[in-house]
Backbone as a printed PyTorch tensor [residue, N CA C, xyz], in Angstrom:
tensor([[[ 32.2500,   3.2590,  21.2270],
         [ 31.1230,   2.8560,  20.4240],
         [ 30.7310,   1.4000,  20.7280]],

        [[ 31.7280,   0.5460,  20.9040],
         [ 31.3820,  -0.8500,  21.1460],
         [ 30.6100,  -1.0170,  22.4430]],

        [[ 31.0820,  -0.3660,  23.5120],
         [ 30.4070,  -0.5020,  24.8040],
         [ 29.0230,   0.1060,  24.8000]],

        [[ 28.8630,   1.2460,  24.1540],
         [ 27.5900,   1.9720,  24.2090],
         [ 26.5970,   1.5630,  23.1280]],

        [[ 27.0830,   1.0630,  22.0200],
         [ 26.1650,   0.7700,  20.9050],
         [ 26.2300,  -0.6970,  20.4890]],

        [[ 27.3840,  -1.1500,  20.0170],
         [ 27.4700,  -2.4530,  19.3720],
         [ 27.2640,  -3.6350,  20.3070]],

        [[ 27.7580,  -3.5380,  21.5220],
         [ 27.6290,  -4.6730,  22.4420],
         [ 26.7720,  -4.3630,  23.6550]],

        [[ 26.1730,  -3.2050,  23.7130],
         [ 25.3310,  -2.8070,  24.8360],
         [ 24.0420,  -3.6260,  24.8250]],

        [[ 23.7490,  -4.3380,  25.9170],
         [ 22.5390,  -5.1690,  25.9500],
         [ 21.2520,  -4.3630,  25.7290]],

        [[ 21.1970,  -3.1460,  26.2500],
         [ 20.0000,  -2.3200,  26.0590],
         [ 19.8250,  -1.9340,  24.5930]],

        [[ 20.9210,  -1.6140,  23.9320],
         [ 20.8490,  -1.2700,  22.5130],
         [ 20.4780,  -2.4940,  21.6850]],

        [[ 20.9950,  -3.6420,  22.0510],
         [ 20.6930,  -4.8750,  21.3120],
         [ 19.2030,  -5.2220,  21.3880]],

        [[ 18.5460,  -4.8820,  22.4970],
         [ 17.1140,  -5.1380,  22.6270],
         [ 16.3110,  -4.3550,  21.5890]],

        [[ 16.8160,  -3.2120,  21.1700],
         [ 16.1170,  -2.3580,  20.2070],
         [ 16.4660,  -2.6820,  18.7520]],

        [[ 17.4600,  -3.5030,  18.5420],
         [ 17.9590,  -3.7740,  17.1910],
         [ 16.8870,  -4.3370,  16.2610]],

        [[ 16.1060,  -5.2790,  16.7350],
         [ 15.0470,  -5.8660,  15.9150],
         [ 13.9980,  -4.8490,  15.5190]],

        [[ 13.6940,  -3.9320,  16.4340],
         [ 12.7310,  -2.8820,  16.1220],
         [ 13.2690,  -1.9600,  15.0330]],

        [[ 14.5400,  -1.6520,  15.1150],
         [ 15.1530,  -0.7720,  14.1180],
         [ 15.1400,  -1.4220,  12.7410]],

        [[ 15.4420,  -2.7020,  12.6850],
         [ 15.4240,  -3.4290,  11.4080],
         [ 14.0100,  -3.4230,  10.8300]],

        [[ 13.0150,  -3.6950,  11.6620],
         [ 11.6250,  -3.7110,  11.1990],
         [ 11.1930,  -2.3360,  10.7070]],

        [[ 11.6160,  -1.2890,  11.3900],
         [ 11.2860,   0.0760,  10.9850],
         [ 11.8300,   0.3770,   9.5950]],

        [[ 13.0850,   0.0590,   9.3590],
         [ 13.7030,   0.3220,   8.0570],
         [ 13.0360,  -0.5230,   6.9680]],

        [[ 12.7540,  -1.7730,   7.2610],
         [ 12.1000,  -2.6320,   6.2720],
         [ 10.7100,  -2.1000,   5.9120]],

        [[  9.9690,  -1.6300,   6.9060],
         [  8.6210,  -1.1060,   6.6620],
         [  8.6810,   0.1880,   5.8490]],

        [[  9.6110,   1.0830,   6.1770],
         [  9.7700,   2.3040,   5.3970],
         [ 10.1750,   1.9810,   3.9630]],

        [[ 11.0830,   1.0380,   3.7960],
         [ 11.5230,   0.6380,   2.4580],
         [ 10.3350,   0.1410,   1.6290]],

        [[  9.5570,  -0.7520,   2.1900],
         [  8.4060,  -1.3030,   1.4600],
         [  7.4060,  -0.2020,   1.1090]],

        [[  7.1810,   0.7170,   2.0410],
         [  6.2270,   1.8050,   1.7970],
         [  6.6780,   2.6840,   0.6270]],

        [[  7.9320,   3.1240,   0.6550],
         [  8.4000,   4.0290,  -0.3870],
         [  8.6400,   3.3150,  -1.7150]],

        [[  8.9110,   2.0360,  -1.6730],
         [  9.0170,   1.2800,  -2.9300],
         [  7.6590,   1.2220,  -3.6160]],

        [[  6.6020,   1.0790,  -2.8290],
         [  5.2440,   1.0550,  -3.3730],
         [  4.6950,   2.4550,  -3.6570]],

        [[  5.2400,   3.4710,  -2.9960],
         [  4.7520,   4.8430,  -3.1250],
         [  5.9120,   5.8020,  -3.3960]],

        [[  6.6380,   5.6230,  -4.4780],
         [  7.8310,   6.4450,  -4.7070],
         [  7.5350,   7.9340,  -4.8630]],

        [[  6.3260,   8.2800,  -5.2570],
         [  5.9670,   9.6970,  -5.4130],
         [  5.8550,  10.4090,  -4.0660]],

        [[  5.8310,   9.6520,  -2.9840],
         [  5.7650,  10.2320,  -1.6430],
         [  7.1400,  10.7110,  -1.1520]],

        [[  8.1870,  10.3400,  -1.8870],
         [  9.5290,  10.8110,  -1.5270],
         [  9.7160,  12.2280,  -2.0500]],

        [[ 10.6360,  12.9800,  -1.4480],
         [ 10.9090,  14.3300,  -1.9470],
         [ 11.3250,  14.3260,  -3.4210]],

        [[ 11.1270,  15.4530,  -4.0510],
         [ 11.3610,  15.6140,  -5.4960],
         [ 12.7570,  15.1720,  -5.9380]],

        [[ 13.7710,  15.4710,  -5.1340],
         [ 15.1390,  15.1370,  -5.5460],
         [ 15.3350,  13.6400,  -5.7800]],

        [[ 14.5190,  12.8050,  -5.1510],
         [ 14.6580,  11.3580,  -5.3150],
         [ 13.9530,  10.8590,  -6.5660]],

        [[ 13.0970,  11.6810,  -7.1480],
         [ 12.4390,  11.3080,  -8.3980],
         [ 13.4690,  11.2190,  -9.5310]],

        [[ 14.4500,  12.1230,  -9.5020],
         [ 15.4910,  12.0710, -10.5380],
         [ 16.3870,  10.8440, -10.3790]],

        [[ 16.5760,  10.3960,  -9.1540],
         [ 17.3570,   9.1730,  -8.9310],
         [ 16.6290,   7.9770,  -9.5290]],

        [[ 15.3030,   7.9770,  -9.4190],
         [ 14.5140,   6.9000, -10.0240],
         [ 14.7450,   6.8740, -11.5260]],

        [[ 14.7460,   8.0600, -12.1380],
         [ 14.9180,   8.1340, -13.5910],
         [ 16.3320,   7.7230, -14.0190]],

        [[ 17.3300,   8.0920, -13.2210],
         [ 18.7250,   7.7890, -13.5600],
         [ 19.1060,   6.3490, -13.2340]],

        [[ 18.5430,   5.8000, -12.1700],
         [ 18.8760,   4.4420, -11.7240],
         [ 17.6140,   3.5940, -11.6800]],

        [[ 17.0440,   3.4610, -10.4970],
         [ 15.7720,   2.7580, -10.3330],
         [ 15.1770,   3.1200,  -8.9810]],

        [[ 13.9730,   2.6440,  -8.7380],
         [ 13.2750,   2.9860,  -7.5020],
         [ 14.0020,   2.4220,  -6.2750]],

        [[ 14.5990,   1.2520,  -6.3980],
         [ 15.3270,   0.6720,  -5.2600],
         [ 16.4600,   1.5890,  -4.7960]],

        [[ 17.2370,   2.1020,  -5.7530],
         [ 18.3520,   2.9980,  -5.4230],
         [ 17.8370,   4.2650,  -4.7570]],

        [[ 16.7450,   4.8300,  -5.2860],
         [ 16.1890,   6.0620,  -4.7350],
         [ 15.6910,   5.8520,  -3.3080]],

        [[ 14.9890,   4.7510,  -3.0820],
         [ 14.4690,   4.4720,  -1.7380],
         [ 15.6140,   4.2460,  -0.7580]],

        [[ 16.6090,   3.4920,  -1.1610],
         [ 17.7680,   3.2630,  -0.2860],
         [ 18.4800,   4.5740,   0.0400]],

        [[ 18.6710,   5.4150,  -0.9640],
         [ 19.3250,   6.7010,  -0.7230],
         [ 18.4990,   7.5630,   0.2290]],

        [[ 17.1880,   7.5780,   0.0280],
         [ 16.3160,   8.3830,   0.8800],
         [ 16.3900,   7.9130,   2.3310]],

        [[ 16.2180,   6.6300,   2.5500],
         [ 16.2210,   6.1020,   3.9160],
         [ 17.6010,   6.2360,   4.5570]],

        [[ 18.6570,   6.0040,   3.7980],
         [ 20.0000,   6.0850,   4.3860],
         [ 20.3610,   7.5100,   4.8020]],

        [[ 19.7090,   8.4910,   4.2130],
         [ 19.9720,   9.8790,   4.5770],
         [ 19.1690,  10.3680,   5.7660]],

        [[ 18.2940,   9.5370,   6.2900],
         [ 17.4480,   9.9350,   7.4220],
         [ 18.2100,   9.8230,   8.7320]],

        [[ 17.9790,  10.7730,   9.6160],
         [ 18.4850,  10.6210,  10.9800],
         [ 17.6040,   9.5890,  11.6810]],

        [[ 18.0850,   9.0680,  12.7860],
         [ 17.2910,   8.0970,  13.5410],
         [ 15.9630,   8.7040,  13.9670]],

        [[ 16.0110,   9.9100,  14.5000],
         [ 14.7880,  10.5290,  15.0080],
         [ 13.8090,  10.8360,  13.8790]],

        [[ 14.3190,  11.2590,  12.7190],
         [ 13.4340,  11.5180,  11.5860],
         [ 12.7690,  10.2270,  11.1320]],

        [[ 13.5260,   9.1400,  11.0370],
         [ 12.9690,   7.8550,  10.6120],
         [ 11.8850,   7.3870,  11.5810]],

        [[ 12.1150,   7.5330,  12.8710],
         [ 11.1140,   7.1290,  13.8680],
         [  9.8720,   8.0080,  13.7560]],

        [[ 10.0650,   9.3140,  13.6060],
         [  8.9250,  10.2250,  13.4640],
         [  8.1310,   9.9160,  12.2010]],

        [[  8.8130,   9.6690,  11.0930],
         [  8.1440,   9.3610,   9.8480],
         [  7.3940,   8.0410,   9.9540]],

        [[  8.0110,   7.0480,  10.5450],
         [  7.3560,   5.7610,  10.7630],
         [  6.0730,   5.9530,  11.5680]],

        [[  6.1770,   6.7340,  12.6360],
         [  5.0010,   6.9960,  13.4810],
         [  3.9030,   7.6820,  12.6830]],

        [[  4.2930,   8.6480,  11.8850],
         [  3.3190,   9.3840,  11.0660],
         [  2.6220,   8.4610,  10.0610]],

        [[  3.3720,   7.5650,   9.4670],
         [  2.8200,   6.6930,   8.4250],
         [  2.0490,   5.4890,   8.9570]],

        [[  2.4920,   4.9200,  10.0880],
         [  1.9720,   3.6100,  10.4860],
         [  1.3040,   3.5380,  11.8580]],

        [[  1.4890,   4.5260,  12.6970],
         [  0.8760,   4.4780,  14.0200],
         [ -0.4620,   5.2130,  13.9510]],

        [[ -1.5520,   4.5500,  14.3130],
         [ -2.8600,   5.2110,  14.2470],
         [ -2.9040,   6.4470,  15.1410]],

        [[ -3.6040,   7.4470,  14.6320],
         [ -3.7960,   8.6630,  15.4130],
         [ -4.9600,   8.4400,  16.3780]],

        [[ -4.8840,   9.0630,  17.5280],
         [ -5.9800,   8.9320,  18.4820],
         [ -7.1560,   9.7820,  17.9950]],

        [[ -8.3440,   9.3050,  18.2960],
         [ -9.5440,  10.0430,  17.9110],
         [ -9.9680,  10.9170,  19.0600]],

        [[-10.3560,  12.1190,  18.7410],
         [-10.7740,  13.0430,  19.8140],
         [-12.2530,  13.2530,  19.7940]]])
């Protein structure tokens, strides 16, 4: 893991992008909590929106988070 992920220069180049992606998703769902799946609405009621958003994002796979980010923030091409 250290050679391939933690200390890999190629992986380190992407680290800032990953942090920005998570921060942007966090801000979006904090402002739009109703956009999260229904199961996270109960977490909001039991705890707070911060806990629900953190739980939602932490449960995402890398590819799902990237796809969701693209869907939410990358403009679609016009045909």
